[in-house]
MARLO-963176 format. One record per residue: residue in one letter; y, z, x of N, C-alpha, C in turn. Coordinates in steps of 0.2 Angstrom, whole numbers, padded with zeros to 4 digits, always signed. Layout:
<tilos>
aYZXYZXYZX...
</tilos>
This chain:
<tilos>
x-0307-0473-0228-0306-0473-0221-0299-0480-0221x-0294-0474-0222-0289-0480-0223-0285-0478-0216x-0279-0481-0219-0273-0482-0212-0271-0476-0214x-0270-0473-0207-0268-0466-0206-0262-0464-0201x-0255-0462-0205-0251-0463-0198-0253-0459-0192x-0250-0463-0186-0254-0458-0180-0250-0451-0178x-0252-0446-0179-0247-0440-0178-0247-0441-0168x-0240-0438-0167-0238-0439-0160-0237-0433-0159x-0239-0433-0155-0240-0425-0149-0232-0424-0149x-0230-0419-0151-0223-0418-0147-0222-0414-0143x-0217-0417-0137-0214-0414-0133-0209-0409-0133x-0210-0402-0129-0205-0398-0130-0196-0402-0126x-0191-0401-0128-0187-0403-0125-0183-0399-0120x-0180-0403-0115-0178-0398-0108-0172-0396-0112x-0171-0390-0109-0163-0389-0110-0161-0389-0106x-0155-0393-0107-0149-0393-0100-0143-0389-0098x-0144-0386-0092-0141-0380-0092-0133-0382-0089x-0127-0378-0094-0121-0382-0093-0118-0380-0088x-0117-0386-0082-0113-0386-0076-0109-0391-0076x-0105-0392-0069-0101-0397-0069-0103-0403-0067x-0109-0405-0066-0112-0412-0066-0115-0415-0072x-0115-0411-0078-0118-0412-0084-0112-0414-0087x-0107-0406-0088-0103-0408-0093-0095-0412-0093x-0093-0414-0086-0089-0420-0083-0083-0414-0081x-0084-0408-0081-0078-0406-0077-0081-0403-0071x-0076-0407-0068-0078-0405-0058-0078-0398-0057x-0082-0396-0052-0083-0389-0050-0078-0388-0047x-0078-0381-0045-0073-0379-0039-0074-0382-0032x-0081-0382-0032-0082-0385-0023-0080-0392-0023x-0083-0393-0028-0082-0401-0027-0074-0406-0029x-0073-0403-0034-0064-0404-0033-0061-0398-0037x-0058-0395-0033-0054-0387-0034-0047-0391-0039x-0047-0386-0044-0040-0387-0047-0033-0387-0043x-0034-0386-0036-0027-0384-0032-0030-0388-0026x-0027-0392-0024-0030-0397-0018-0026-0396-0012x-0028-0395-0008-0024-0393+0000-0019-0399+0002x-0012-0396+0002-0007-0400+0005-0005-0401+0010x-0005-0406+0015-0004-0405+0021+0004-0408+0022x+0008-0405+0023+0016-0405+0021+0018-0410+0025x+0022-0416+0024+0026-0420+0030+0033-0417+0029x+0033-0413+0037+0041-0409+0037+0044-0414+0041x+0044-0422+0042+0049-0426+0046+0053-0428+0038x+0051-0426+0033+0055-0431+0028+0062-0424+0028x+0063-0419+0029+0067-0416+0029+0074-0417+0035x+0080-0419+0035+0083-0420+0038+0089-0415+0035x+0092-0409+0040+0097-0407+0036+0097-0400+0042x+0104-0398+0042+0107-0394+0047+0101-0386+0045x+0101-0380+0049+0100-0375+0047+0103-0372+0042x+0099-0368+0037+0103-0366+0030+0105-0359+0034x+0112-0357+0032+0117-0350+0034+0122-0350+0030x+0122-0343+0031+0128-0342+0025+0135-0343+0026x+0135-0343+0034+0141-0345+0037+0143-0353+0037x+0138-0357+0036+0139-0363+0035+0140-0365+0028x+0142-0363+0021+0141-0363+0016+0137-0370+0015x+0129-0369+0016+0128-0376+0016+0121-0373+0011x+0120-0369+0007+0116-0369+0002+0115-0374-0002x+0119-0377-0004+0119-0383-0012+0115-0389-0009x+0119-0390-0004+0116-0397+0000+0109-0396+0005x+0106-0389+0008+0101-0388+0011+0095-0387+0005x+0097-0382-0001+0091-0383-0006+0089-0388-0012x+0095-0391-0010+0094-0400-0013+0089-0404-0008x+0090-0404-0003+0086-0407+0002+0080-0404+0003x+0078-0398+0002+0073-0395+0003+0068-0396-0004x+0070-0395-0009+0066-0398-0014+0064-0404-0014x+0068-0408-0012+0067-0417-0011+0061-0418-0007x+0063-0415-0003+0056-0415+0003+0049-0413+0000x+0049-0406-0003+0042-0404-0006+0041-0408-0012x+0046-0410-0016+0042-0415-0021+0038-0421-0020x+0042-0424-0015+0038-0429-0010+0032-0426-0006x+0029-0423-0007+0023-0419-0002+0020-0416-0011x+0017-0420-0013+0012-0418-0021+0016-0415-0025x+0022-0414-0026+0024-0409-0028+0026-0404-0026x+0024-0402-0022+0025-0394-0020+0032-0390-0021x+0038-0393-0023+0042-0389-0026+0039-0385-0031x+0033-0387-0034+0033-0383-0043+0031-0377-0037x+0030-0375-0031+0028-0368-0029+0033-0362-0030x+0040-0367-0030+0046-0363-0028+0048-0360-0036x+0047-0363-0040+0048-0359-0045+0041-0357-0051x+0037-0355-0047+0031-0352-0051+0026-0357-0055x+0027-0363-0056+0025-0367-0061+0017-0368-0058x+0016-0367-0052+0010-0366-0051+0007-0361-0051x+0002-0359-0054-0001-0352-0055-0006-0352-0051x-0008-0342-0050-0013-0343-0043-0020-0344-0046x-0023-0348-0045-0030-0347-0047-0036-0341-0048x-0040-0339-0051-0044-0334-0051-0046-0332-0044x-0045-0327-0042-0050-0327-0035-0059-0327-0034x-0061-0327-0040-0068-0326-0041-0070-0332-0044x-0067-0335-0050-0070-0339-0054-0069-0348-0050x-0062-0347-0046-0060-0354-0042-0058-0351-0035x-0063-0350-0032-0062-0345-0023-0060-0354-0022x-0061-0361-0020-0059-0362-0017-0050-0366-0018x-0051-0365-0023-0044-0366-0028-0038-0362-0025x-0040-0355-0026-0037-0350-0024-0035-0349-0015x-0040-0354-0011-0041-0353-0005-0033-0358-0005x-0034-0364-0008-0031-0371-0006-0024-0367-0007x-0022-0363-0014-0016-0360-0016-0011-0357-0011x-0013-0353-0008-0013-0347-0004-0010-0350+0005x-0016-0356+0005-0015-0360+0011-0007-0366+0008x-0007-0367+0003+0000-0371+0001+0005-0367+0003x+0005-0362+0000+0009-0356+0000+0012-0355+0006x+0009-0354+0012+0010-0350+0017+0013-0357+0021x+0011-0364+0021+0014-0368+0024+0022-0368+0021x+0022-0369+0014+0028-0369+0012+0035-0364+0015x+0030-0355+0017+0035-0351+0019+0037-0354+0027x+0029-0354+0031+0031-0357+0038+0038-0362+0037x+0036-0367+0033+0043-0373+0036+0049-0371+0032x+0049-0366+0028+0055-0362+0025+0058-0360+0030x+0054-0355+0034+0057-0350+0039+0060-0355+0044x+0057-0362+0046+0060-0365+0052+0065-0369+0051x+0068-0369+0044+0074-0372+0043+0080-0367+0039x+0078-0362+0041+0084-0357+0040+0084-0353+0047x+0093-0349+0047+0094-0346+0052+0090-0339+0052x+0094-0335+0059+0089-0330+0058+0089-0325+0053x+0097-0326+0051+0101-0320+0046+0097-0321+0039x+0093-0327+0037+0091-0330+0032+0085-0326+0033x+0081-0328+0037+0075-0326+0038+0073-0320+0037x+0078-0313+0040+0079-0308+0039+0078-0304+0029x+0081-0311+0027+0079-0309+0019+0074-0310+0017x+0070-0312+0020+0063-0315+0017+0057-0313+0021x+0059-0308+0026+0054-0305+0030+0048-0305+0027x+0049-0300+0020+0044-0296+0019+0040-0298+0010x+0042-0305+0008+0040-0307+0003+0034-0311+0005x+0028-0313+0000+0022-0315+0003+0020-0323-0002x+0024-0324-0007+0026-0330-0012+0033-0335-0009x+0032-0340-0010+0036-0345-0008+0041-0344-0014x+0040-0343-0020+0043-0343-0025+0049-0336-0025x+0046-0331-0022+0050-0326-0020+0054-0324-0015x+0053-0328-0010+0058-0331-0005+0065-0337-0009x+0063-0340-0009+0067-0346-0015+0071-0342-0020x+0069-0336-0020+0073-0331-0028+0078-0330-0025x+0075-0324-0018+0080-0320-0014+0083-0326-0011x+0084-0331-0007+0087-0336-0006+0094-0337-0009x+0092-0339-0015+0096-0342-0021+0100-0336-0022x+0098-0329-0024+0105-0325-0027+0107-0325-0020x+0105-0325-0014+0110-0322-0008+0117-0326-0008x+0114-0332-0009+0121-0338-0006+0123-0340-0015x+0120-0339-0021+0124-0339-0028+0131-0333-0027x+0130-0328-0023+0134-0322-0023+0142-0325-0021x+0140-0331-0017+0147-0333-0013+0153-0333-0019x+0151-0338-0022+0155-0339-0027+0162-0344-0024x+0168-0344-0028+0173-0349-0027+0178-0347-0022x+0178-0341-0023+0183-0338-0017+0183-0341-0011x+0178-0341-0007+0177-0340-0001+0179-0350-0001x+0176-0352-0005+0180-0360-0007+0187-0364-0008x+0191-0358-0009+0197-0359-0011+0200-0357-0001x+0197-0353+0002+0200-0350+0007+0199-0356+0013x+0193-0360+0012+0191-0366+0015+0196-0372+0014x+0199-0373+0007+0202-0378+0006+0208-0376+0009x+0212-0369+0009+0218-0368+0011+0218-0369+0019x+0212-0367+0021+0212-0370+0029+0212-0378+0031x+0209-0381+0026+0209-0388+0028+0217-0392+0025x+0220-0387+0023+0226-0391+0019+0232-0387+0025x+0231-0384+0026+0235-0381+0033+0233-0385+0039x+0230-0388+0040+0230-0392+0046+0234-0398+0047x+0237-0398+0055+0241-0405+0055+0240-0408+0062x+0241-0413+0060+0240-0417+0065+0246-0416+0071x+0246-0415+0077+0252-0412+0083+0249-0415+0089x+0257-0416+0091+0253-0421+0099+0252-0416+0103x+0253-0409+0102+0249-0403+0107+0241-0403+0106x+0238-0405+0102+0231-0408+0102+0229-0414+0099x+0224-0415+0103+0220-0424+0103+0219-0425+0094x+0222-0429+0093+0220-0433+0086+0213-0432+0085x+0209-0435+0089+0201-0434+0088+0199-0427+0087x+0202-0421+0088+0198-0413+0089+0202-0413+0082x+0207-0414+0081+0209-0414+0076+0205-0415+0067x+0203-0423+0068+0201-0426+0065+0192-0421+0064x+0191-0419+0068+0185-0416+0071+0184-0409+0064x+0190-0406+0065+0189-0400+0062+0190-0401+0054x+0194-0406+0052+0193-0409+0045+0188-0410+0042x+0184-0415+0046+0179-0417+0044+0174-0412+0043x+0174-0404+0046+0168-0400+0047+0172-0395+0041x+0176-0394+0040+0178-0391+0033+0176-0397+0028x+0178-0399+0027+0178-0403+0022+0169-0405+0021x+0167-0404+0025+0158-0404+0023+0157-0397+0022x+0159-0391+0023+0159-0385+0022+0162-0384+0014x+0166-0386+0014+0168-0387+0005+0164-0390+0001x+0161-0394+0002+0157-0399-0004+0151-0397-0002x+0150-0393+0001+0141-0391+0003+0140-0386-0003x+0146-0382-0004+0145-0374-0008+0146-0378-0016x+0145-0387-0015+0146-0390-0021+0152-0391-0025x+0152-0394-0030+0157-0399-0033+0161-0394-0040x+0165-0391-0038+0167-0387-0043+0169-0389-0048x+0167-0386-0057+0168-0388-0063+0176-0389-0064x+0177-0393-0070+0186-0393-0071+0189-0386-0071x+0184-0382-0075+0185-0375-0076+0185-0369-0068x+0182-0370-0067+0180-0366-0059+0189-0370-0055x+0191-0376-0055+0194-0380-0051+0200-0374-0054x+0201-0375-0059+0208-0372-0061+0209-0364-0060x+0201-0361-0060+0204-0354-0058+0206-0354-0050x+0202-0357-0047+0204-0359-0040+0210-0362-0038x+0216-0366-0041+0222-0368-0042+0226-0361-0042x+0224-0357-0050+0229-0350-0051+0229-0347-0044x+0221-0345-0043+0222-0340-0036+0225-0342-0030x+0224-0347-0028+0228-0353-0024+0235-0352-0023x+0237-0351-0029+0244-0351-0032+0248-0346-0033x+0244-0338-0031+0247-0333-0030+0247-0332-0023x+0245-0335-0018+0247-0333-0013+0255-0336-0010x+0255-0329-0004+0263-0331-0005+0267-0327-0007x+0266-0324-0014+0271-0322-0016+0267-0315-0018x+0273-0309-0013+0272-0302-0012+0271-0300-0020x+0274-0300-0024+0273-0296-0032+0265-0299-0032x+0261-0304-0030+0255-0305-0034+0250-0303-0030x+0253-0300-0023+0248-0301-0018+0240-0297-0022x+0243-0290-0024+0238-0285-0025+0234-0288-0033x+0237-0293-0035+0233-0295-0043+0229-0303-0041x+0232-0306-0035+0228-0311-0032+0220-0308-0030x+0220-0300-0026+0214-0298-0024+0212-0297-0028x+0213-0294-0034+0208-0289-0041+0206-0297-0044x+0210-0302-0043+0207-0307-0049+0201-0311-0045x+0203-0313-0037+0198-0316-0034+0191-0310-0032x+0193-0305-0033+0187-0299-0032+0182-0299-0040x+0187-0301-0045+0183-0301-0052+0178-0307-0053x+0183-0312-0049+0177-0319-0049+0172-0320-0045x+0172-0316-0040+0168-0316-0035+0161-0312-0038x+0164-0307-0040+0158-0305-0044+0156-0305-0050x+0158-0308-0054+0156-0310-0062+0150-0316-0059x+0148-0319-0063+0142-0326-0064+0147-0332-0065x+0152-0331-0065+0158-0337-0064+0158-0340-0071x+0163-0345-0070+0168-0347-0078+0164-0350-0083x+0157-0354-0081+0154-0358-0083+0147-0356-0086x+0147-0348-0087+0142-0348-0092+0142-0347-0098x+0138-0349-0100+0140-0347-0110+0135-0342-0111x+0140-0336-0114+0139-0331-0116+0132-0329-0121x+0134-0334-0126+0127-0333-0130+0121-0336-0127x+0120-0340-0126+0113-0343-0120+0113-0337-0114x+0115-0335-0111+0115-0328-0107+0118-0321-0106x+0119-0319-0113+0120-0314-0115+0119-0308-0108x+0117-0308-0103+0116-0303-0099+0121-0305-0091x+0124-0311-0093+0130-0312-0088+0135-0311-0088x+0139-0312-0084+0147-0309-0087+0150-0315-0083x+0154-0318-0088+0158-0324-0088+0165-0322-0087x+0168-0324-0079+0175-0324-0077+0179-0332-0078x+0183-0332-0083+0187-0340-0082+0194-0339-0081x+0197-0344-0082+0204-0345-0082+0209-0341-0087x+0204-0339-0093+0208-0336-0099+0207-0328-0098x+0204-0326-0092+0203-0319-0090+0209-0318-0086x+0209-0325-0081+0215-0324-0075+0223-0324-0080x+0223-0328-0084+0230-0328-0088+0232-0321-0092x+0227-0318-0094+0228-0313-0096+0232-0306-0092x+0228-0307-0085+0229-0302-0080+0237-0305-0079x+0237-0310-0078+0246-0313-0075+0251-0310-0078x+0248-0311-0086+0254-0307-0092+0256-0301-0091x+0250-0297-0091+0249-0289-0092+0255-0289-0085x+0252-0289-0080+0257-0289-0073+0264-0291-0075x+0266-0296-0077+0274-0302-0078+0276-0294-0082x+0272-0291-0089+0276-0288-0093+0278-0282-0089x+0275-0279-0084+0276-0271-0083+0283-0274-0079x+0288-0270-0080+0294-0269-0074+0294-0268-0069x+0300-0273-0066+0301-0275-0059+0303-0269-0055x+0300-0269-0051+0302-0263-0044+0306-0266-0040x+0315-0265-0039+0320-0267-0035+0322-0262-0031x+0323-0264-0024+0326-0258-0021+0332-0255-0023x+0334-0250-0021+0339-0246-0023+0345-0247-0021x+0348-0251-0022+0354-0253-0020+0360-0252-0015x+0359-0243-0017+0363-0238-0011+0361-0234-0008
</tilos>
């Protein structure tokens, strides 16, 4: 009758079911991957977006900044916030579409009627942003040339109140810079196009060059990095002018 080890009765272990409470992963119900955002639109202080006002550059910058201060909602404009799976994350999915709708609604309140027509059929903020960006990026530097010429042509005169003239210059100045500061290459193109005005022999040349520049993707495109885009710069304008210069000059028959 020696000492014998006590045999313990083994108790079957309970198998824990994997769930959000046990494995530390929050569930869609308690902590969805996408939270609802309550936009604070009072942060936005800018005139209505309009192609006539040429204010895309300043409007878009402030719109992005405003959304960025709303829990990084600007990510919806570029598609960085993916749509959650409707069945796996129903609450996150619902929040995503609610946030998307809020941004679309906010966008609609800050653009003109003509701009709203462009985004009427879209369903996401990313689509709307892309359409507006494409619409305004097509303006090119030609309109900027026209605005600069209009501003330089204005003169103070006793026939008009000086305050009115100052107001015109202020408005034009805002419109010019709202289109963005031109790069050195773009500004050279603007200077060359503007220098052709007033020269009868270069009237058609100016129109052709201006059209080519307006329909291109600009002079600052890197064709190696963006092969699908078309660059048009001062070198193209110089070649065009050289060809025109080489043509025989037409003169009126003195007889």
